[in-house]
Structure formats: structure tokens, C-alpha cells
C-alpha positions as semicolon CSV with decimal commas, in nm:
position;residue;x (nm);y (nm);z (nm)
1;X;-0,467;1,144;0,396
2;X;-0,784;1,118;0,178
3;X;-0,853;0,805;-0,005
4;X;-0,896;1,029;-0,373
5;X;-0,524;1,161;-0,278
6;X;-0,375;0,828;-0,272
7;X;-0,561;0,656;-0,555
8;X;-0,496;0,949;-0,764
9;X;-0,115;0,962;-0,698
10;X;-0,049;0,556;-0,688
11;X;-0,227;0,583;-1,083
12;X;0,073;0,707;-1,163
13;X;0,285;0,466;-1,075
14;X;0,064;0,173;-1,242
15;X;0,222;-0,080;-1,513
16;X;0,027;-0,052;-1,824
17;X;0,273;-0,079;-2,150
18;X;-0,003;-0,262;-2,300
19;X;-0,329;-0,137;-2,226
20;X;-0,206;0,194;-2,137
21;X;-0,492;0,185;-1,898
22;X;-0,369;0,298;-1,569
23;X;-0,607;0,238;-1,231
24;X;-0,547;0,348;-0,882
25;X;-0,730;0,205;-0,587
26;X;-0,723;0,313;-0,221
27;X;-0,911;0,141;0,071
28;X;-0,968;0,248;0,415
29;X;-0,844;-0,032;0,667
30;X;-1,135;-0,037;0,996
31;X;-0,872;0,062;1,153
32;X;-0,841;0,428;0,973
33;X;-0,522;0,317;0,760
34;X;-0,524;0,384;0,389
35;X;-0,404;0,124;0,168
36;X;-0,319;0,173;-0,228
37;X;-0,271;-0,004;-0,512
38;X;-0,245;0,061;-0,858
39;X;-0,225;-0,206;-1,175
40;X;-0,003;-0,424;-1,278
41;X;0,005;-0,529;-1,648
42;X;0,219;-0,847;-1,736
43;X;0,281;-0,945;-2,134
44;X;0,087;-1,262;-2,026
45;X;-0,200;-1,149;-2,014
46;X;-0,440;-1,217;-1,786
47;X;-0,123;-1,249;-1,532
48;X;-0,178;-0,889;-1,433
49;X;-0,252;-0,725;-1,106
50;X;-0,548;-0,503;-1,050
51;X;-0,534;-0,228;-0,838
52;X;-0,838;-0,308;-0,563
53;X;-0,623;-0,627;-0,553
54;X;-0,281;-0,446;-0,498
55;X;-0,470;-0,209;-0,277
56;X;-0,612;-0,529;-0,073
57;X;-0,280;-0,712;-0,034
58;X;-0,111;-0,423;0,131
59;X;-0,401;-0,403;0,369
60;X;-0,370;-0,788;0,457
61;X;0,027;-0,783;0,462
62;X;-0,024;-0,466;0,724
63;X;-0,231;-0,735;0,935
64;X;-0,583;-0,596;0,872
65;X;-0,849;-0,781;0,715
66;X;-1,169;-0,540;0,695
67;X;-1,195;-0,245;0,495
68;X;-1,468;0,009;0,535
69;X;-1,435;0,227;0,222
70;X;-1,292;0,250;-0,124
71;X;-1,188;0,460;-0,401
72;X;-1,063;0,365;-0,777
73;X;-1,006;0,615;-0,995
74;X;-0,909;0,577;-1,406
75;X;-0,864;0,793;-1,691
76;X;-1,188;0,698;-1,840
77;X;-1,489;0,866;-2,003
78;X;-1,699;0,746;-1,704
79;X;-1,642;0,596;-1,365
80;X;-1,457;0,275;-1,405
81;X;-1,600;-0,023;-1,187
82;X;-1,386;-0,302;-1,072
83;X;-1,384;-0,615;-1,239
84;X;-1,577;-0,926;-1,168
85;X;-1,237;-1,049;-0,966
86;X;-1,232;-0,741;-0,801
87;X;-1,570;-0,753;-0,646
88;X;-1,536;-1,064;-0,488
89;X;-1,203;-0,934;-0,357
90;X;-1,381;-0,619;-0,221
91;X;-1,654;-0,840;-0,086
92;X;-1,423;-1,033;0,119
93;X;-1,328;-0,789;0,284
94;X;-1,578;-0,524;0,309
95;X;-1,956;-0,546;0,417
96;X;-2,225;-0,497;0,178
97;X;-2,287;-0,143;0,291
98;X;-1,926;-0,047;0,239
99;X;-1,941;0,244;0,004
100;X;-1,731;0,228;-0,349
101;X;-1,663;0,548;-0,495
102;X;-1,572;0,487;-0,903
103;X;-1,401;0,857;-1,051
104;X;-1,215;0,951;-1,354
105;X;-0,925;1,181;-1,389
106;X;-1,152;1,445;-1,522
107;X;-1,352;1,436;-1,198
108;X;-1,662;1,239;-1,257
109;X;-1,744;1,030;-0,977
110;X;-2,014;0,759;-0,891
111;X;-2,063;0,610;-0,585
112;X;-2,225;0,284;-0,488
113;X;-2,177;-0,016;-0,248
114;X;-1,986;-0,365;-0,215
115;X;-2,351;-0,492;-0,235
116;X;-2,457;-0,298;-0,523
117;X;-2,192;-0,404;-0,741
118;X;-2,216;-0,793;-0,650
119;X;-2,528;-0,835;-0,509
120;X;-2,553;-1,256;-0,418
121;X;-2,216;-1,272;-0,356
122;X;-2,018;-1,585;-0,310
123;X;-1,932;-1,642;0,068
124;X;-1,799;-1,831;0,380
125;X;-2,162;-1,935;0,426
126;X;-2,175;-2,108;0,082
127;X;-1,912;-2,397;0,270
128;X;-2,012;-2,440;0,557
129;X;-2,062;-2,807;0,597
130;X;-2,463;-2,900;0,680
């Protein structure tokens, strides 16, 4: 299964009754397995879950902790970028050079990397004792 097809399919399952902004995300773990997630809104903002976070949670629940590719899709006029929190989450599990494809349901795509989305990321080196 391609990341695009997985993200597109799971996007349909998004729970977005408040914003009507459905997002799907798929990530490929280091094993090659594809994990998908969709946004799940909650009336008590900001208690919802982003699509990227859902895909990462599925990967971790399956026992993997390294992602090697990301695809995010939404019905948007331009490719949707991961929010700041999801950029940090992606950097926790993927290297700076991991490809992130951001897409629209209309077919537009933009490709970047985790490092470009979150330059100067906060990481474990920042909390090591000296």
C-alpha cells in the first residue's frame, strides 16, 4: 500500500464535526510497514488528536519507533503542513532528512523534510546532564 492511498483512505474516517477539516496521515516505519491516522476532534478544544499523531501512535503501539517517510493530505486550497506539535512529534521518531509529502485532495503536492519543517528541533541532547 502506498502512503498516499493509506492517507487518502483514512482521511475519510476523520472525526471533524466542528471544523469539517478532515486530515489523513500515513507514515512508513523502518520495517516498511505503513501506519495511518486521521484527526479526531473533541468539542473541548484543543483536546483533539492530529492525524500525524494518530499515525505515530499506531506505529509505536505496533512496537516500532522509527519512521522513514510521511504523507499528509487534506481538502485544502494548498498542501497542509503538520502543526508545530506534530512537527516535534515527527522529529522524535524520524531523522532530519525524512521526506514529508504534504498534499491536497485536488492533487497538489509539496515535498519537504522533517528538518526543513522544524529547524533547530528540541531533542534529547538538550536534556542530557553535563
